[in-house]
N, C-alpha and C positions, 0 to 999 in steps of 0.2 A: 832177227827174232831169236835165233838160237843163242846169240850172245846175251840177250835179256834173260833168258831162262837159266843160262849158266851163271850169270851174275846173281840171280835171285837164290839159286841153289847154294852158291858159294857163301853168300851173305847169311842164309839160314843156317848153314853148317857152322859158320863162324859164331853166330849168335848162340847156337847150342853149346859150343866149346866154351864160350865165355861163361855161360850160366854153370856149366859143370865145374869150371875152374873157381868160380865164386863160391859154389856150394863146398868144395873141398877146403878152400882157404877159411871159410865160416866154421866148418866143422873142426878144423885144426885149432882155430882160436878158442872155440867153445870147449874143446876137450882139454886144452891146457889150463883152464880156469884162470886165464890171465885177467879177465874182466872182473872176477870176484876179488882177486888179489888187489887190483887197482882200486876198486871201490873201498877195500879195507885200508889201503894206503891213504886214500883221499880223506876218509874219516879221521885217521890218525893225525894227519896234517892239520885238519881243521881243529881238532882238539888241542894240538900243540899251539897253534896260533891263538886260540881263545885263551889258553893258560898264560901264554906270554903277554898278551894284552892285559890280562888281569893283574899279573906281577907288575908290569909297568905302571898301571893305574894306582896300585897300592903304593909303589915307590914314590910316585909323584904326590900322592896324598900324604905320605909320611914326610916327604921333603918340604911340602907346603906347611905342615904342622910346625916344623922346626923354624921356618922363616917367620911365622906368625909369633912363635914364642920369643924369638930373638928381638923382634920390633917392640914387643910389649915390654 
């Protein structure tokens, strides 16, 4: 019976330590503003991808005009 109580107490203390560690890590990440920087980076990459696709589409469209002109 004493072993069971000791196991319960150790597991409770371990759980509390894990919660404290998680809170410290979360605070460190929030204070470094890494998530905001990552959001900005993701938006910038999205805009770049969109711009590249638009340029490729414009290039293909221009190339197709030349092919049609040559055939006619």
